C-alpha positions in Angstrom: -8.3 0.6 -17.2 -4.9 -1.0 -17.3 -5.8 -4.1 -15.3 -8.3 -6.8 -16.0 -10.4 -7.2 -12.8 -11.0 -10.9 -13.8 -7.3 -11.6 -13.5 -5.3 -12.0 -10.3 -2.5 -9.7 -9.4 0.3 -9.7 -6.8 3.1 -7.4 -6.0 6.6 -7.8 -4.6 7.8 -4.6 -2.9 11.5 -4.9 -2.8 12.8 -2.9 0.1 16.2 -2.2 1.6 15.3 -4.7 4.4 13.8 -7.4 2.2 10.8 -8.2 0.1 7.2 -7.7 1.1 4.9 -10.0 -1.0 1.3 -8.8 -1.5 -1.9 -10.2 -3.0 -4.0 -7.5 -4.7 -7.8 -7.5 -4.8 -8.4 -6.5 -8.4 -12.0 -7.7 -8.3 -12.9 -5.9 -5.0 -11.0 -2.6 -5.4 -10.3 -2.2 -9.2 -9.6 1.5 -9.1 -7.0 1.2 -6.3 -5.3 -1.9 -7.8 -5.3 -0.3 -11.3 -3.7 2.8 -9.8 -1.1 0.9 -7.8 -0.2 -1.3 -10.8 0.1 1.7 -13.1 2.3 3.6 -10.7 4.5 0.5 -10.0 4.9 -0.3 -13.7 5.9 3.3 -14.4 8.6 3.1 -11.6 6.8 5.8 -9.6 7.6 4.0 -6.3 11.2 3.2 -7.1 13.5 5.0 -4.6 10.7 6.3 -2.4 10.7 5.5 1.4 8.3 4.3 4.1 8.0 7.9 5.4 5.5 7.2 8.2 5.9 4.2 10.4 4.1 3.8 13.7 4.6 1.1 16.2 1.7 -1.3 16.6 -0.1 0.4 13.7 1.3 0.6 10.2 4.1 1.4 7.7 3.2 4.0 5.0 4.9 4.8 1.8 4.3 6.1 -1.7 4.9 9.8 -1.2 7.3 11.3 -3.7 8.1 14.2 -1.3 8.6 12.0 1.8 6.5 14.5 3.8 3.1 12.8 3.8 1.6 15.5 1.6 2.8 14.3 -1.8 1.1 12.3 -4.5 0.7 11.6 -8.2 -1.2 14.8 -9.0 -4.7 13.3 -9.1 -7.1 11.5 -6.8 -9.7 8.7 -7.2 -12.7 7.6 -5.2 -12.8 5.2 -2.2 -14.0 1.6 -2.7 -15.7 0.1 0.3 -18.2 -2.3 -1.4 -16.2 -5.5 -0.7 -16.9 -5.3 3.0 -13.3 -6.0 3.9 -12.3 -5.0 7.3 -9.1 -4.0 9.1 -9.4 -7.1 11.3 -5.9 -8.5 11.1 -2.2 -7.7 10.4 -1.1 -7.2 6.8 -4.0 -5.2 5.2 -2.8 -3.1 2.3 -4.8 0.1 2.0 -4.8 3.5 0.4 -3.7 6.4 2.6 -5.8 9.5 2.2 -6.6 13.0 3.6 -10.4 12.5 3.5 -13.1 10.9 1.4 -12.2 10.2 -2.2 -8.6 11.6 -1.9 -6.7 8.4 -2.8 -3.5 9.0 -4.8 -0.2 7.1 -4.5 0.3 6.7 -0.8 -0.4 3.3 0.7 0.1 1.5 4.0 0.3 -2.0 5.4 -1.1 -2.6 8.9 1.0 -4.4 11.5 -2.0 -5.2 13.7 -5.8 -5.1 13.5 -7.0 -1.5 13.1 -10.8 -1.6 13.2 -11.1 2.2 13.6 -10.0 2.5 9.9 -13.0 0.6 8.6 -14.9 2.6 6.1 -12.2 5.3 5.9 -9.5 3.7 3.9 -9.8 1.4 0.8 -8.3 -2.1 1.4 -6.9 -3.3 -1.9 -4.7 -6.2 -0.9 -2.9 -8.0 1.9 0.4 -9.6 2.7 0.9 -12.9 1.0 3.1 -14.5 3.7 4.4 -13.5 7.1 6.3 -10.6 5.6 9.2 -10.5 8.0 10.6 -7.4 6.2 7.5 -5.5 7.5 8.7 -6.0 11.1 12.2 -4.7 10.1 11.0 -1.3 9.1 11.9 1.0 12.1 9.4 3.4 13.6 9.8 6.9 12.1 12.7 8.7 13.7 14.1 5.5 15.4 16.3 4.1 12.7 17.4 4.3 9.1 14.7 5.1 6.6 13.7 2.0 4.6 13.8 2.5 0.8 11.4 1.0 -1.7 13.8 -0.2 -4.4 11.1 -1.4 -6.7 7.6 -2.8 -6.9 7.2 -5.7 -9.3 3.7 -6.7 -10.5 2.7 -10.3 -11.2 -0.3 -10.9 -13.3 -2.1 -14.2 -13.8 
């Protein structure tokens, strides 16, 4: 494992509309945080887009193909033990295509989304109001937002 679950981790997703600051839950979702940190440090996310953005729901990125079907070439299990819920805006979670199919795709909710509880691993949340999140246009309704880089902060 690349990360130390006893340490705290944060990320700054630098996008073409501004930064999105995230707090990562390494102690609650170590597999997801380890994966996100490893991919970010390898530059995997650099230049990718938020390929799926739905009004009053979420913004999703991390697909190297931009189609919603791409990933890193592996998957890892879900992590639901923390009891975290999609009960507010700003939850950072793994996108998947079914149980235990997490890869590189992630999303940030823009509203509470309780129907996702027990389906998607929450591994972080926005660290501030994240105004850039509100500037990402709904898919097909504006310019695609590019993820310039993801910087990891370890304490």
